[in-house]
C-alpha positions in Angstrom: -17.7 6.7 -20.6 -14.7 7.4 -18.1 -16.0 7.7 -14.7 -15.6 11.0 -12.7 -12.9 12.7 -14.1 -10.2 12.6 -17.1 -7.1 9.8 -16.8 -4.5 11.2 -15.3 -1.5 11.4 -17.6 1.6 8.9 -16.7 -0.2 6.5 -15.2 -0.2 2.7 -16.6 -3.4 0.9 -16.2 -3.0 -1.9 -13.7 -4.4 -5.1 -13.9 -7.6 -6.2 -12.4 -7.9 -9.3 -13.1 -7.9 -10.0 -9.4 -11.0 -8.9 -8.8 -12.7 -10.2 -11.9 -14.7 -12.9 -9.4 -15.9 -10.1 -6.9 -17.2 -7.7 -9.8 -19.3 -11.1 -11.5 -20.6 -11.7 -7.9 -21.5 -8.0 -7.9 -22.9 -7.4 -10.9 -24.9 -10.8 -10.8 -26.5 -9.3 -8.2 -26.9 -5.8 -8.9 -26.2 -5.8 -12.8 -23.6 -3.3 -14.2 -25.3 -0.2 -15.6 -23.8 2.0 -13.8 -20.7 4.3 -14.3 -17.1 2.8 -14.0 -13.7 3.9 -13.9 -11.0 3.0 -16.6 -8.3 0.9 -15.7 -6.1 3.6 -16.4 -7.4 5.8 -13.4 -5.5 3.8 -10.9 -6.1 6.3 -7.9 -9.5 6.6 -8.0 -9.8 2.8 -8.1 -7.1 2.7 -5.4 -9.2 5.2 -3.2 -12.2 2.5 -3.5 -10.1 -0.3 -2.1 -8.8 2.0 0.7 -12.4 3.0 1.5 -13.9 -0.7 0.9 -10.9 -1.6 3.3 -12.0 -2.5 7.2 -10.3 -1.3 10.1 -9.0 -5.0 11.2 -7.2 -4.4 7.8 -9.3 -7.2 5.7 -11.5 -6.6 2.9 -15.4 -8.1 2.3 -15.6 -10.0 -0.4 -17.7 -9.3 -3.7 -17.2 -5.4 -4.4 -16.4 -3.6 -8.0 -13.5 -1.1 -6.5 -13.9 0.4 -10.4 -17.5 1.7 -9.4 -18.3 5.7 -9.6 -19.4 5.9 -5.9 -22.0 8.7 -4.9 -21.3 10.8 -1.8 -24.3 8.7 0.1 -22.4 5.6 -0.8 -19.4 6.5 0.4 -20.7 7.6 3.7 -22.6 4.5 3.8 -19.0 2.4 3.1 -17.0 4.4 5.6 -19.5 3.3 8.1 -19.2 -0.3 7.2 -15.3 0.0 7.8 -16.0 -0.9 11.5 -17.7 -4.3 11.1 -15.1 -6.8 11.8 -16.1 -9.4 9.4 -13.7 -9.6 6.1 -13.2 -12.6 3.7 -10.6 -14.3 1.5 -13.2 -16.0 -0.5 -13.7 -14.9 -4.5 -9.7 -14.4 -4.4 -10.2 -11.4 -1.6 -7.4 -9.5 0.5 -4.7 -10.7 -1.7 -5.8 -9.1 -4.6 -5.8 -5.7 -3.2 -2.6 -5.9 -1.5 -1.4 -6.7 -5.1 -3.2 -3.9 -6.7 -2.0 -1.3 -3.9 1.6 -2.2 -4.7 1.1 -1.6 -7.9 -0.3 1.7 -7.6 2.2 2.4 -4.8 5.1 1.9 -7.1 3.4 4.2 -9.8 2.5 7.2 -7.3 4.4 6.7 -4.2 1.6 7.6 -2.2 2.3 6.4 1.4 -1.5 6.2 1.8 -1.7 2.9 -0.5 1.5 1.5 1.1 0.0 1.9 4.5 -3.0 -0.2 3.5 -1.5 -3.1 1.8 0.4 -3.6 5.3 -2.5 -3.4 7.4 -4.2 -6.3 4.5 -0.9 -8.1 5.0 -0.7 -7.7 8.9 -4.5 -9.3 8.6 -3.6 -11.6 6.2 -0.8 -13.0 8.5 -2.2 -12.7 11.6 -5.2 -15.4 10.1 -2.7 -17.9 9.1 -4.5 -21.0 11.0 -2.3 -22.1 13.6 -2.2 -25.8 13.5 -2.2 -26.2 9.6 -0.9 -23.3 7.7 -3.8 -22.5 5.8 -6.3 -19.8 5.6 -9.9 -19.6 6.5 -12.8 -18.4 4.0 -14.1 -15.7 6.5 -13.2 -14.0 9.7 -14.7 -13.5 12.1 -17.7 -16.2 10.3 -20.8 -16.3 10.7 -21.4 -19.4 8.5 -20.2 -23.1 10.2 -17.7 -22.8 6.9 -16.3 -19.8 7.6 -13.6 -20.8 10.0 -12.6 -23.9 8.1 -9.0 -24.1 6.0 -10.3 -23.3 2.9 -8.9 -24.3 -0.8 -11.9 -23.0 -2.7 -11.9 -19.9 -4.6 -8.0 -19.9 -4.2 -7.9 -18.9 -0.8 -4.8 -20.8 0.6 -3.1 -20.9 -2.6 -3.9 -17.5 -3.6 -2.3 -16.1 -0.9 0.5 -18.0 -0.5 1.2 -17.1 -4.2 1.0 -13.6 -3.0 3.6 -13.9 0.1 5.9 -15.8 -1.8 6.0 -12.7 -4.4 6.6 -10.5 -1.6 9.1 -13.2 0.0 10.9 -12.8 -3.1 10.7 -9.1 -2.9 9.5 -9.4 -6.7 7.1 -7.1 -8.7 5.1 -5.5 -7.6 6.9 -5.8 -4.1 10.4 -4.7 -4.1 10.0 -1.8 -2.1 8.8 -4.6 1.0 11.9 -4.2 4.2 13.6 -7.1 4.7 11.9 -8.1 7.8 8.2 -7.7 6.2 9.8 -10.4 3.1 10.9 -12.6 6.1 7.7 -12.9 7.8 5.9 -13.5 4.8 8.7 -16.0 4.0 7.9 -18.0 7.0 4.5 -18.0 6.4 4.7 -19.6 3.0 6.9 -22.4 4.7 4.2 -23.4 7.0 1.5 -22.8 4.6 3.5 -24.8 1.8 4.0 -27.8 4.7 -0.1 -27.7 5.2 -0.6 -27.9 1.5 1.5 -31.2 1.2 -0.5 -32.3 4.7 -3.9 -31.8 3.4 -3.6 -33.6 -0.2 -6.4 -36.3 -0.1 -4.4 -39.8 -0.3 -7.4 -42.3 -2.1 -6.7 -46.0 -2.1 -3.3 -45.3 -1.6 -2.7 -42.9 -4.2 -2.4 -38.9 -4.2 -5.3 -37.4 -5.4 -6.4 -33.6 -5.3 -7.6 -31.7 -2.4 -11.0 -30.9 -0.9 -12.7 -27.6 -0.6 -12.1 -27.0 3.0 -10.7 -28.7 6.3 -12.0 -29.0 10.2 -8.9 -26.6 11.7 -8.9 -29.1 14.4 -9.5 -32.5 12.6 -8.0 -31.3 9.4 -10.5 -33.8 7.8 -12.6 -32.4 4.9 -15.4 -31.0 5.4 -18.7 -29.2 4.1 -18.8 -26.2 2.7 -22.2 -24.7 1.7 -25.0 -26.5 2.0 -24.7 -27.9 -1.2 -21.3 -28.3 -1.7 -20.2 -31.4 0.3 -16.9 -32.6 1.9 -15.3 -34.2 -1.2 -12.4 -33.9 -3.6 -13.1 -30.6 -5.7 -11.7 -30.2 -9.1 -11.3 -26.8 -9.7 -9.5 -25.8 -6.7 -7.1 -28.7 -7.1 -6.0 -27.3 -10.5 -5.4 -24.2 -8.7 -3.3 -25.4 -5.9 -1.0 -27.4 -9.0 -0.7 -24.3 -10.5 0.5 -22.7 -7.5 2.9 -25.9 -7.1 4.3 -26.0 -10.5 4.8 -22.2 -10.2 7.7 -22.9 -7.6 11.3 -22.3 -9.1 12.7 -25.5 -7.2 10.3 -27.5 -5.9 11.3 -29.9 -3.3 11.0 -34.0 -4.0 7.7 -34.0 -1.9 5.9 -30.9 -4.2 7.0 -33.3 -7.2 5.4 -36.1 -5.9 2.2 -33.7 -4.8 2.3 -32.6 -8.6 2.6 -35.6 -10.2 0.2 -37.6 -8.0 -2.3 -34.4 -8.7 -2.0 -34.6 -12.5 -2.4 -38.3 -12.6 -5.5 -38.3 -10.5 -7.1 -35.8 -13.1 -6.0 -38.3 -15.5 -8.2 -41.2 -13.8 -11.1 -39.0 -13.0 -12.2 -37.6 -16.6 -15.3 -38.6 -17.8 -15.6 -39.7 -21.4 -18.9 -39.4 -24.0 -20.4 -36.9 -21.8 -21.3 -33.0 -22.4 -23.0 -30.7 -21.0 -26.4 -29.3 -23.5 -27.5 -25.8 -22.8 -30.9 -25.2 -23.4 -33.1 -21.7 -24.0 -36.3 -21.3 -21.7 -39.3 -19.3 -22.8 -39.1 -17.1 -20.1 -36.2 -16.2 -18.0 -36.3 -17.2 -14.2 -35.4 -14.7 -11.6 -33.5 -16.4 -8.4 -31.7 -14.7 -5.5 -28.6 -14.7 -7.2 -29.3 -14.6 -10.8 -31.1 -14.8 -13.4 -31.3 -17.7 -15.4 -32.6 -17.6 -19.4 -31.7 -21.3 -20.3 -31.2 -25.1 -18.6 -28.3 -27.3 -18.5 -28.8 -31.1 -19.4 -26.1 -33.8 -19.1 -26.2 -35.4 -22.4 -24.4 -38.5 -24.2 -21.8 -37.6 -27.3 -19.5 -40.5 -28.1 -17.2 -37.4 -29.7 -17.7 -34.9 -27.1 -14.2 -33.9 -25.0 -13.2 -35.5 -21.8 -15.3 -33.6 -19.0 -14.8 -33.7 -15.4 -16.9 -33.2 -12.7 -16.4 -30.4 -9.9 -16.7 -32.7 -6.8 -15.8 -36.4 -6.5 -16.6 -38.8 -3.8 -13.5 -39.0 -1.3 -13.4 -42.9 -1.0 -14.5 -44.3 -4.6 -14.4 -41.3 -6.4 -17.3 -41.4 -7.5 -19.4 -37.9 -8.8 -20.6 -35.9 -5.8 -23.9 -33.5 -6.7 -26.0 -32.6 -4.0 -29.2 -29.8 -3.9 -28.8 -26.8 -1.2 -31.0 -29.0 1.1 -27.3 -31.0 1.9 -28.7 -34.3 0.5 -26.6 -36.3 -1.9 -28.7 -36.3 -5.3 -27.7 -39.6 -8.2 -27.9 -37.6 -11.3 -27.8 -34.3 -12.7 -31.3 -33.9 -13.7 -32.0 -34.2 -9.9 -30.4 -30.6 -8.9 -32.8 -28.1 -8.8 -32.9 -26.0 -11.9 -31.5 -23.0 -9.8 -28.4 -25.1 -8.5 -28.2 -26.5 -12.3 -28.4 -22.9 -13.8 -26.6 -20.8 -11.0 -23.2 -23.6 -10.3 -20.8 -25.4 -12.8 -21.3 -28.8 -11.8 -19.0 -30.3 -14.7 -16.9 -28.6 -16.7 -13.5 -29.0 -18.6 -11.0 -27.1 -16.2 -8.6 -29.7 -15.9 -8.0 -29.9 -19.7 -5.4 -26.9 -20.2 -3.2 -28.1 -16.9 -3.0 -31.6 -18.7 -2.6 -30.5 -22.2 0.1 -27.6 -21.8 1.1 -26.5 -18.7 2.3 -30.0 -16.7 4.2 -30.5 -20.1 5.7 -27.3 -19.7 6.5 -27.5 -16.3 8.2 -31.1 -16.8 10.3 -29.8 -19.4 11.1 -26.7 -17.2 12.2 -29.5 -14.6 13.7 -31.5 -16.5 16.4 -28.7 -18.1 16.8 -27.4 -14.4 17.9 -30.5 -13.7 20.0 -30.9 -16.4 21.7 -27.4 -15.5 22.2 -28.6 -12.3 24.1 -31.2 -12.9 26.9 -29.4 -15.5 
């Protein structure tokens, strides 16, 4: 059912993919039994995005902009606009900027442009001074919030959007030259930071940590169960960002090749995650578990990767909410086994298709440049 009112003629749906993570977290906690706007109702969704924007230009994470809000909810959210805390976590802030830019392109309504520019100012003003990445949350409440964050595409996602702005590519063709130049300068600093923070393990380039201390630039803990380590999911997205650069530098090419080789030598063979249904669901604060997960041997299983690897010896890193590293997957509490992805096949697509395609594109570009 369409929310609020009928879909306005002439508007084309704008991708909501950037909000997927935040929407998932919202629904995990509160359920999905509420009225929603259709994707084509871009003005209604964009109005929600404006409502959720803080006065400092940022947004808090894990909201669903497709919700049809009551008058009471709107009043409460408007009151929350004065709260200073805003977050880049879970693909936040830059996703709102891109969405508003696309809606402005269709509607021409100045308020959407003004809001995204305030979001862009918030983004540029919060780039770390020492190394040009971005923090998790500002101002933060948790110890890891100020850290330079690679987790959940914080730095790679911001850089991807800023690169579009600097180039004036869709949906940012309307951006003035001065704004594009500011974005380009931030990209230059951010790209240097990405190369600087790539982990070197036993003399070889590897992946990236989830977060780094802004002063020492050393890998740091995230949440209590996220120990300082090389993080496979975040490293995939960083490689995808680097492979998306049209004309990569030699240093960027080395970073990509080093990261791919690390994934190849980090693959786990003969193991798989097996899901077992529970007799009764178990309710936790952030999710309800209806299954358990086991790590079992299977010689025929496809390659598997851990989420976290030791910075020095590349062993798998597992931990509970108490921050204590454990030896086996079975030692992780059921709440964290079922509420967090410790193992997965995330790099498979990168290794099987994306990296070979990038190599072919790079080779074609090299041949063309020699002609």
